C-alpha positions in Angstrom: -30.4 57.3 51.1 -27.6 55.3 52.6 -29.4 52.1 51.8 -30.0 53.2 48.2 -26.3 54.2 47.8 -25.1 50.9 49.2 -27.4 49.0 46.9 -26.2 51.1 43.9 -22.6 50.4 44.9 -23.3 46.7 45.2 -24.8 46.6 41.7 -21.8 48.5 40.3 -19.4 46.1 41.9 -21.4 43.1 40.6 -21.4 44.5 37.1 -17.7 45.1 37.3 -17.1 41.5 38.5 -19.3 40.2 35.7 -17.4 42.2 33.1 -14.1 40.9 34.6 -15.4 37.3 34.3 -16.4 37.9 30.7 -13.0 39.2 30.0 -11.5 36.2 31.6 -13.7 33.9 29.6 -12.9 35.7 26.4 -9.3 35.3 27.2 -9.8 31.6 27.7 -11.7 31.4 24.4 -8.8 33.3 22.8 -6.3 30.7 24.1 -8.7 27.9 22.9 -8.9 29.6 19.5 -5.1 29.8 19.4 -4.9 26.1 19.7 -7.1 25.6 16.7 -4.6 26.5 14.0 -2.3 23.9 15.4 -5.1 21.3 15.1 -5.9 22.5 11.6 -2.3 22.2 10.6 -2.2 18.7 11.9 -5.2 17.8 9.7 -3.7 19.5 6.6 -0.4 17.8 7.2 -1.9 14.3 7.3 -4.0 15.0 4.2 -1.0 15.9 2.2 1.0 12.9 3.3 2.3 10.7 0.4 0.0 7.8 1.4 -3.0 10.0 0.6 -1.7 11.0 -2.8 -3.6 8.4 -4.7 -7.2 7.5 -5.6 -9.1 4.4 -6.7 -8.1 4.8 -10.3 -4.4 4.6 -9.3 -5.0 1.4 -7.3 -6.9 -0.2 -10.0 -4.3 0.7 -12.6 -1.5 -0.9 -10.5 -3.6 -4.0 -9.6 -4.5 -4.7 -13.2 -1.3 -3.7 -14.9 0.9 -6.0 -12.8 -0.7 -9.3 -14.1 -1.0 -7.8 -17.6 2.7 -7.0 -17.7 3.5 -10.4 -16.2 1.7 -12.2 -19.0 3.5 -10.1 -21.6 6.8 -11.2 -20.1 5.6 -14.8 -20.1 4.8 -14.4 -23.8 8.2 -12.8 -24.5 9.9 -15.7 -22.7 8.1 -18.2 -24.8 9.2 -16.7 -28.1 12.7 -16.1 -26.8 13.0 -19.8 -26.0 12.2 -20.9 -29.6 14.5 -21.6 -32.5 14.1 -20.1 -36.0 12.6 -16.8 -34.8 13.3 -13.6 -36.7 16.0 -11.6 -34.9 13.8 -8.4 -35.0 11.1 -10.3 -33.2 13.5 -11.5 -30.6 14.8 -8.0 -30.1 11.2 -6.8 -29.6 10.6 -9.5 -27.0 13.7 -8.5 -25.1 12.7 -4.8 -25.2 9.3 -5.7 -23.8 10.8 -7.6 -20.9 13.3 -4.8 -20.2 10.6 -2.2 -20.1 7.9 -4.1 -18.2 9.7 -5.9 -15.4 10.9 -2.6 -13.7 7.3 -1.3 -14.1 6.0 -4.3 -12.3 8.4 -3.8 -9.5 7.4 -0.1 -9.2 3.7 -0.9 -9.3 4.1 -3.5 -6.5 6.0 -0.9 -4.4 3.2 1.7 -4.9 0.5 -0.8 -3.8 2.5 -1.6 -0.7 2.9 2.2 0.1 -0.8 2.7 -0.5 -1.8 -0.2 1.8 -3.5 -1.9 -1.1 -3.3 -5.6 -1.9 -2.3 -6.7 -5.5 -5.7 -8.0 -6.6 -4.4 -10.1 -9.4 -7.1 -12.8 -9.2 -9.7 -10.5 -10.9 -7.6 -10.7 -14.1 -7.9 -14.5 -14.3 -11.7 -14.2 -15.0 -11.4 -11.5 -17.6 -10.9 -13.8 -20.6 -9.8 -11.3 -23.3 -10.6 -8.3 -21.2 -7.8 -5.8 -21.3 -6.1 -7.7 -24.1 -5.3 -10.6 -21.8 -4.7 -14.0 -23.5 -6.6 -17.0 -22.4 -5.0 -20.2 -21.3 -5.8 -21.6 -24.8 -4.1 -18.7 -26.4 -1.0 -19.2 -24.4 -1.0 -22.9 -25.1 -1.2 -22.2 -28.8 1.7 -19.8 -28.7 3.7 -22.4 -26.7 3.1 -25.0 -29.3 3.8 -22.9 -32.4 7.2 -23.0 -34.1 9.3 -20.9 -36.5 7.7 -18.2 -38.6 4.2 -19.3 -37.4 5.2 -18.7 -33.8 6.7 -15.3 -34.6 3.6 -14.3 -36.5 1.3 -15.5 -33.6 3.4 -13.7 -31.0 3.2 -10.4 -32.9 -0.6 -10.8 -33.4 -1.2 -11.7 -29.8 1.1 -9.0 -28.4 -0.5 -6.3 -30.6 -3.9 -7.2 -29.0 -2.2 -7.3 -25.6 -0.7 -3.9 -26.1 -4.0 -2.5 -27.2 -5.5 -3.5 -23.9 -2.6 -2.1 -21.9 -2.9 1.2 -23.8 -6.6 1.5 -23.0 -5.9 0.7 -19.3 -3.1 3.2 -19.2 -5.2 5.9 -20.8 -7.8 5.5 -18.1 -5.1 6.1 -15.6 -3.9 9.2 -17.4 -7.5 10.5 -17.5 -8.6 9.6 -14.0 -5.5 9.0 -11.8 -4.3 11.2 -9.0 -0.8 10.0 -8.2 1.6 12.0 -10.5 4.2 9.2 -10.7 1.5 6.6 -11.7 0.0 8.9 -14.3 3.5 9.5 -15.7 4.1 5.8 -15.9 0.8 5.3 -17.6 1.6 7.9 -20.2 5.0 6.2 -20.8 3.1 2.9 -21.4 0.8 4.6 -23.9 3.7 6.1 -25.8 6.0 3.1 -25.7 3.4 0.4 -26.6 1.9 2.5 -29.3 5.3 2.7 -30.9 5.8 -1.1 -30.4 2.5 -1.8 -32.1 3.7 0.1 -35.2 6.9 -1.9 -35.1 4.9 -5.2 -34.8 2.7 -4.3 -37.7 5.8 -3.6 -39.9 7.2 -7.0 -38.8 4.0 -8.8 -39.6 4.1 -7.3 -43.1 7.6 -8.8 -43.6 6.9 -12.3 -42.3 
């Protein structure tokens, strides 16, 4: 009896120790689980950082719109340097420069923030893609004079704006960055209105 009682007591003690160990382990697991929310918070914090607030459509929009705007400004400078150009056409050219240079600066700043390079070389091989003028188109505008130059500028810029509007609409539809989408919508609205103005001017020339 004494041996059986001692054995029973030993088993009871072992069971108690096992339960204590489990409790200790569950406590450790509790502390481990308590550290998880902190880890999760770190992940959610990084995913919501400004650098992550963009997608491929935003990057493509910025990369393609920069050289597109740069060419529009080059075209505007060409017409502004000529004599005998209708004052309304000159005013339009000034408005285009005033609107598009700040947008170029902002697009370049976004690409830098997003860690993306300005991939402007891809536009060189697009020919008339996106409404871009070819080197021959630009040379023709450079050589034109008077009313012919004004008319050519309006025709080319209308085509150029059509391309920009299409690119900007793609950004409105597919972009993620709210500021970039807002700029794209502004481009759609502004350049649609400028096309209407250019069509009116063409009818007067």
